[in-house]
Every structure is written in C-alpha cells, then in structure tokens.
C-alpha positions in Angstrom: -51.1 295.4 44.1 -49.8 296.8 40.8 -50.0 295.0 37.6 -47.0 294.8 35.4 -47.3 296.6 32.1 -45.6 295.2 29.0 -45.2 297.1 25.8 -44.7 295.0 22.7 -44.8 296.3 19.1 -46.8 299.4 20.2 -49.3 297.4 22.2 -49.6 298.1 25.9 -50.7 295.0 27.8 -51.8 295.0 31.4 -50.8 291.4 31.9 -47.2 290.3 31.9 -47.8 287.6 29.4 -51.2 287.6 27.8 -52.1 285.2 25.1 -52.8 287.9 22.5 -49.4 289.5 22.9 -47.7 286.1 22.9 -49.5 285.2 19.6 -48.7 288.5 18.0 -45.1 288.3 19.0 -44.9 284.7 17.6 -46.5 285.7 14.3 -44.2 288.7 13.9 -41.1 286.8 14.8 -41.9 283.8 12.5 -43.0 285.8 9.5 -40.4 288.6 9.8 -42.8 290.9 8.0 -42.3 294.0 10.1 -39.0 295.0 8.6 -39.7 293.8 5.0 -39.5 296.4 2.3 -39.9 296.2 -1.5 -37.3 298.1 -3.5 -39.2 299.1 -6.6 -37.3 300.5 -9.7 -39.1 301.4 -12.9 -38.0 302.8 -16.2 -39.4 303.3 -19.6 -37.5 301.8 -22.5 -37.1 301.9 -26.2 -34.0 299.7 -26.1 -32.6 297.9 -23.0 -33.9 297.0 -19.6 -34.0 298.6 -16.2 -31.5 301.3 -15.5 -30.1 300.7 -12.0 -29.5 304.4 -11.8 -33.2 305.0 -12.1 -34.7 306.3 -8.8 -35.8 303.5 -6.5 -38.8 303.6 -4.3 -38.7 301.8 -0.9 -42.1 300.5 0.0 -43.1 298.9 3.3 -44.7 295.5 2.8 -48.3 295.4 3.8 -51.0 293.1 2.5 -53.4 295.0 0.3 -50.9 297.8 -0.4 -51.1 299.0 -4.0 -48.1 300.5 -5.8 -49.0 302.7 -8.8 -46.6 302.8 -11.7 -45.5 306.3 -12.6 -44.0 305.4 -16.0 -44.9 308.5 -18.1 -46.8 307.9 -21.3 -48.2 304.5 -20.5 -51.4 303.1 -19.1 -51.3 303.0 -15.3 -50.0 299.7 -14.0 -50.7 298.7 -10.5 -48.9 296.2 -8.3 -50.9 294.9 -5.3 -49.3 293.0 -2.5 -51.7 290.0 -2.2 -49.9 287.6 0.2 -47.0 287.8 2.6 -44.9 285.0 4.0 -41.6 284.8 5.9 -39.5 284.5 2.7 -41.6 286.0 -0.1 -44.5 288.2 -1.2 -47.1 287.6 -3.9 -47.7 290.6 -6.1 -50.7 290.9 -8.6 -50.7 293.4 -11.5 -53.7 294.8 -13.1 -52.5 293.8 -16.6 -50.3 291.0 -17.9 -46.5 291.4 -17.5 -43.6 289.5 -19.0 -41.5 287.9 -16.2 -37.8 287.7 -16.8 -35.7 285.6 -14.4 -32.6 287.5 -15.4 -32.4 291.1 -16.7 -30.8 289.8 -19.9 -33.8 287.5 -20.7 -36.0 288.4 -23.6 -39.6 289.7 -23.3 -42.5 287.3 -23.8 -44.9 289.2 -26.0 -47.7 286.6 -25.3 -47.4 286.9 -21.5 -50.6 286.3 -19.6 -49.3 286.3 -16.0 -50.6 288.8 -13.5 -49.4 287.2 -10.3 -45.7 287.0 -9.3 -43.7 285.8 -6.4 -40.8 287.9 -5.1 -38.5 286.0 -2.8 -36.5 287.6 0.0 -33.2 289.1 -1.1 -33.9 288.3 -4.8 -35.0 290.4 -7.7 -37.7 289.8 -10.3 -37.7 291.7 -13.6 -41.1 292.6 -15.2 -41.7 294.2 -18.5 -44.8 295.3 -20.4 -45.3 292.7 -23.2 -44.7 295.3 -25.9 -42.2 295.5 -28.8 -41.1 299.0 -29.6 -41.1 300.5 -26.1 -42.7 300.0 -22.7 -42.0 299.9 -19.0 -39.5 297.8 -17.2 -39.6 297.0 -13.4 -37.1 295.6 -11.0 -38.6 294.5 -7.7 -36.5 293.3 -4.8 -37.7 292.1 -1.4 -35.5 293.1 1.5 
C-alpha cells in the first residue's frame, strides 16, 4: 500500500489531507500574506516630498523584518514589521515620524507616533519631523 504524497507550499505531507497542512493552507489563503510586498521609496529633502523617480525597494512582508533607512546624512531610521493581517501591516519605527495621509499634507513637527498601519493597495507618507531638511518615505502594501 502506497501513501499519497501531497506538496503544499513547500511542505511534503505523507497524508493526503493532514490537519497541519489544512490549517496552514487555511491560514495562508485567508491572510493572503505570502504574496504581499512593501514598496518602500525614500528620499532626502530640503524642499518638497517624496520623488516618485527615487529608486524603490520591494520588500517581502514578514513579521519581524527590519528595513533600514539608507538616507544619507541622517541618523539611521528603522522600520520593523510588527503585525500582518489580510489587508494591512503594522510598522514600527525607532524614532517618531510625521504621518501624512496625502503627499501634499504638511509635516507635524511635534509628531510622537512610531507605529503606523499600511493598508493593502494604499500608500502612507512619513517624514522626519524636522524643518530645514530630512527624509521622506512613501510606503505601499501590494
């Protein structure tokens, strides 16, 4: 008697429908996290916001992943993926950032927030809460 082998998401299972594979398949299909990516665009500024021509980094969404800012001339800013759901991710920064709902919004110099929600197929705009220059970030969840 030969047992059927079932391959699912890189897992080889000796049973045709074991509970572990079924649970994993349900989790992946309901969260949709396997194909999620963050599009991360950063620029430095003296006037203006994020330049859409700035190089974008595409980052696979994984809980605990840390994205390091490479904005030259500024303190390192990190963005850690704290939580993942089907339609959003929660990102935490290591220092306060000014959240702008629209790229044209002003910068909040008194910003204290370090935790931000990025919704699927939407962009958030973050800036260092500084006046004369800083870093600007556009983050999109795909």
